[in-house]
C-alpha positions as MATLAB code, in Angstrom:
seq = 'MYLEKFKLDRKTAVVTGAGQGIGLACAEALAEVGAKVVIADRDPQLAAAGCASLKAKGLDAEIVIMDVTDSRRVSEVADELASRHGGIDILVNNAGGARLGTNQQLDDAGWMAAFELNFFSAVRLSRLCAVEMEKRGGGSIINISSIYGREAGGPISYNASKAAMISFTKGLARELGKKAVRVNSIAPGSIIYPGGAWEGLFKQNPEFEKDFLAHEFPAGRLGRPDEVAYAVVMLASPRASWITGATIPVDGAQGRSNT';
ca = [
    -140.741  -23.231 -108.008;
    -141.925  -26.827 -107.654;
    -143.169  -26.285 -104.093;
    -145.939  -24.150 -105.620;
    -147.577  -27.434 -106.641;
    -148.060  -28.374 -102.982;
    -149.816  -25.289 -101.636;
    -151.173  -25.595  -98.083;
    -152.650  -22.130  -97.677;
    -154.708  -21.630  -94.517;
    -153.760  -25.061  -93.183;
    -152.580  -25.354  -89.584;
    -149.581  -27.636  -89.129;
    -148.140  -28.816  -85.809;
    -144.572  -30.141  -85.803;
    -143.131  -31.670  -82.646;
    -139.442  -31.504  -81.779;
    -139.266  -28.573  -84.171;
    -136.657  -26.427  -82.456;
    -133.856  -27.709  -84.678;
    -132.837  -30.378  -87.165;
    -135.469  -32.351  -89.058;
    -138.349  -30.818  -87.125;
    -137.337  -27.236  -87.877;
    -136.733  -28.084  -91.526;
    -140.234  -29.604  -91.717;
    -141.722  -26.508  -90.128;
    -139.923  -24.239  -92.583;
    -140.880  -26.290  -95.635;
    -144.548  -26.400  -94.597;
    -144.543  -22.656  -93.959;
    -142.978  -22.080  -97.382;
    -146.071  -23.558  -99.005;
    -148.437  -21.423  -96.960;
    -149.182  -23.417  -93.800;
    -149.543  -21.733  -90.422;
    -146.855  -23.620  -88.549;
    -146.756  -24.380  -84.848;
    -143.256  -25.173  -83.613;
    -143.681  -27.497  -80.623;
    -140.596  -28.184  -78.539;
    -139.739  -28.769  -74.890;
    -136.757  -26.393  -75.083;
    -137.926  -22.749  -74.978;
    -134.658  -21.391  -76.356;
    -134.554  -23.753  -79.325;
    -138.234  -23.128  -80.073;
    -137.822  -19.355  -79.929;
    -134.702  -19.389  -82.103;
    -136.334  -21.678  -84.658;
    -139.464  -19.553  -84.806;
    -137.405  -16.380  -85.177;
    -135.483  -17.889  -88.094;
    -138.738  -18.621  -89.923;
    -140.237  -15.201  -89.202;
    -137.059  -13.546  -90.473;
    -137.859  -15.181  -93.818;
    -141.409  -13.839  -93.753;
    -142.960  -17.187  -92.832;
    -145.971  -17.751  -90.559;
    -144.867  -19.495  -87.360;
    -145.568  -19.620  -83.650;
    -144.312  -21.720  -80.757;
    -145.738  -23.880  -78.013;
    -143.586  -25.301  -75.251;
    -144.471  -28.934  -74.761;
    -142.829  -32.123  -73.573;
    -144.497  -34.792  -75.709;
    -144.182  -37.327  -72.867;
    -146.382  -35.158  -70.613;
    -149.878  -36.385  -71.481;
    -151.659  -33.600  -69.599;
    -149.679  -30.868  -71.346;
    -150.170  -32.529  -74.726;
    -153.942  -32.515  -74.209;
    -153.887  -28.862  -73.141;
    -151.888  -27.834  -76.183;
    -154.154  -29.715  -78.580;
    -157.196  -27.945  -77.132;
    -155.472  -24.545  -77.193;
    -154.392  -24.859  -80.806;
    -157.756  -26.142  -82.005;
    -159.446  -23.194  -80.311;
    -156.944  -20.617  -81.565;
    -156.841  -21.794  -85.178;
    -160.275  -23.325  -85.538;
    -158.764  -26.781  -85.925;
    -155.646  -28.713  -86.866;
    -154.954  -29.955  -90.397;
    -151.457  -31.444  -90.321;
    -149.522  -33.209  -87.570;
    -145.858  -34.150  -87.895;
    -144.802  -36.467  -85.056;
    -141.085  -35.768  -85.183;
    -140.022  -35.614  -81.521;
    -137.890  -38.582  -80.554;
    -134.436  -39.789  -79.722;
    -132.245  -42.756  -78.940;
    -131.797  -44.232  -75.489;
    -128.486  -46.058  -75.430;
    -128.043  -49.462  -73.875;
    -128.469  -53.152  -74.529;
    -131.480  -55.108  -73.318;
    -129.426  -56.252  -70.321;
    -128.453  -52.674  -69.526;
    -131.942  -51.181  -69.853;
    -134.431  -51.763  -67.070;
    -138.197  -51.540  -67.507;
    -138.143  -47.807  -66.833;
    -135.543  -47.311  -69.566;
    -137.623  -49.217  -72.080;
    -140.762  -47.314  -71.140;
    -138.940  -43.982  -71.452;
    -137.873  -44.901  -74.989;
    -141.413  -45.869  -75.967;
    -142.959  -42.822  -74.277;
    -140.766  -40.515  -76.354;
    -140.678  -42.344  -79.678;
    -144.045  -44.080  -79.788;
    -146.701  -43.193  -77.229;
    -146.216  -39.466  -77.820;
    -147.288  -40.015  -81.437;
    -150.195  -42.219  -80.355;
    -151.547  -39.528  -78.026;
    -151.126  -36.603  -80.372;
    -152.602  -38.528  -83.277;
    -155.639  -39.438  -81.201;
    -156.227  -35.808  -80.208;
    -155.502  -34.222  -83.570;
    -157.456  -36.761  -85.628;
    -160.643  -35.580  -83.911;
    -159.927  -32.010  -84.998;
    -158.998  -33.099  -88.509;
    -162.261  -34.968  -88.895;
    -164.151  -31.784  -87.989;
    -162.305  -30.000  -90.817;
    -163.151  -32.688  -93.357;
    -159.811  -34.480  -93.253;
    -156.125  -34.027  -92.613;
    -152.687  -35.571  -92.669;
    -150.636  -37.242  -89.922;
    -146.971  -37.873  -90.706;
    -144.830  -39.934  -88.350;
    -141.061  -39.557  -88.502;
    -139.765  -43.070  -87.965;
    -136.344  -44.323  -89.083;
    -134.739  -46.821  -91.413;
    -134.007  -48.654  -88.169;
    -137.715  -49.122  -87.714;
    -137.620  -51.135  -90.948;
    -134.487  -53.209  -90.376;
    -131.849  -54.047  -87.765;
    -129.522  -51.294  -86.566;
    -129.298  -48.644  -83.899;
    -129.965  -49.030  -80.161;
    -132.411  -51.833  -79.436;
    -135.067  -49.701  -77.706;
    -134.922  -47.119  -80.503;
    -135.285  -49.846  -83.124;
    -138.276  -51.404  -81.402;
    -140.079  -48.121  -80.765;
    -139.588  -46.901  -84.334;
    -140.787  -50.246  -85.689;
    -143.882  -49.868  -83.514;
    -144.449  -46.429  -85.033;
    -144.428  -47.886  -88.540;
    -146.924  -50.590  -87.568;
    -149.079  -47.966  -85.849;
    -149.020  -45.869  -89.026;
    -150.516  -48.664  -91.112;
    -153.189  -49.529  -88.556;
    -154.201  -45.919  -87.983;
    -154.388  -45.242  -91.715;
    -156.969  -48.008  -92.067;
    -158.835  -46.795  -88.993;
    -159.065  -43.179  -90.186;
    -159.493  -43.758  -93.919;
    -163.255  -43.200  -93.880;
    -162.692  -39.900  -92.073;
    -160.400  -38.567  -94.835;
    -157.428  -38.469  -92.465;
    -154.333  -39.847  -94.156;
    -151.537  -41.349  -92.046;
    -148.038  -42.003  -93.343;
    -144.530  -42.336  -92.009;
    -141.124  -41.313  -93.267;
    -138.052  -43.391  -92.470;
    -134.985  -41.151  -92.629;
    -131.482  -42.478  -92.692;
    -128.672  -40.713  -90.850;
    -129.204  -36.949  -91.059;
    -126.540  -34.406  -90.192;
    -127.127  -30.815  -89.058;
    -125.396  -28.235  -86.822;
    -125.625  -29.261  -83.183;
    -126.859  -32.757  -84.045;
    -125.522  -36.083  -82.821;
    -123.761  -37.036  -86.066;
    -121.879  -33.745  -86.246;
    -120.645  -34.275  -82.689;
    -119.577  -37.863  -83.327;
    -117.703  -36.987  -86.496;
    -115.848  -34.145  -84.803;
    -114.756  -36.525  -82.059;
    -113.665  -39.244  -84.468;
    -112.891  -38.227  -88.081;
    -111.741  -41.769  -88.888;
    -115.129  -43.148  -87.899;
    -116.753  -40.614  -90.240;
    -114.637  -41.797  -93.186;
    -115.358  -45.447  -92.481;
    -119.074  -44.850  -91.906;
    -119.482  -42.922  -95.142;
    -117.496  -45.462  -97.134;
    -119.535  -48.451  -95.965;
    -123.033  -47.030  -95.519;
    -123.618  -44.287  -98.091;
    -123.483  -44.859 -101.861;
    -123.621  -41.079 -102.390;
    -120.715  -40.498 -100.005;
    -122.578  -38.230  -97.602;
    -125.278  -38.138  -94.938;
    -128.699  -36.664  -95.587;
    -129.860  -33.129  -94.838;
    -132.942  -32.129  -92.823;
    -134.490  -30.332  -95.807;
    -134.399  -33.554  -97.823;
    -136.696  -35.135  -95.245;
    -138.824  -32.000  -95.048;
    -139.705  -31.994  -98.739;
    -141.069  -35.515  -98.393;
    -143.211  -34.258  -95.506;
    -144.594  -31.450  -97.667;
    -145.472  -33.921 -100.400;
    -147.318  -36.234  -98.000;
    -149.153  -33.331  -96.347;
    -150.336  -32.026  -99.709;
    -153.710  -32.934 -101.245;
    -151.676  -34.138 -104.234;
    -150.809  -37.168 -102.105;
    -154.504  -37.945 -101.710;
    -154.072  -41.673 -102.461;
    -150.983  -42.179 -100.323;
    -151.892  -43.433  -96.882;
    -150.547  -46.191  -94.676;
    -147.186  -45.910  -96.430;
    -143.654  -45.709  -95.075;
    -141.292  -43.811  -97.342;
    -137.521  -44.172  -96.860;
    -135.508  -40.968  -97.259;
    -132.053  -42.407  -96.806;
    -129.909  -42.186  -99.939;
    -129.978  -46.015 -100.131;
    -128.385  -46.342  -96.689;
    -131.076  -48.853  -95.791;
    -130.843  -52.439  -96.960;
    -134.501  -53.420  -96.745;
    -136.280  -54.405  -99.963;
    -139.673  -53.231  -98.670;
];
């Protein structure tokens, strides 16, 4: 199996927003190659169900309940995990979401809420985990951005916060390069999974689904969470030792950007 080439035995990986969807798929893929995976989610039921699904497959997983916008709790969790596992090797900043509304409709609090969830949460966790990674001789930080961080599309606050994440990725990669901590981002296109936003929208409006697929997806379908997760495994692996500061689209050519 090709995943054997990306072994992460004895590595500790923290994935935020990992109760379902892309986050859970990342957690499962990392566990499949030997990582000790920490499923971090603010929803106890989702976290427990996700962890149970991995354990049922014989994979090494545990949960922490954490709202990534709660800076005090984030700091506590980082300390707890470093103490329990002797350090942190891999961080996947996946938690995020769209806040609907135009610039005229969103007040300052709405904008700040979008950036707290999609951007500042990654800034804080990266700051805390990078210290632990340096102690271990290096590590990998992977930020889950979006194709709409690379080009126009999506709600304006989501776009701006995901674009900030991509810029942050490049700057942090240069900052941490001498410490052997690699920092990359992945820019997924539209990803469908049970209970996700796209599934709900398509059920409500099958005609919109047909039109969306016809105009946006050369392959005629949306992406799957596991297709994002395998890119995460690659970037977390030592085999990606010279990939840092990069943003990799995983979008089936949905995106239009040339860069």
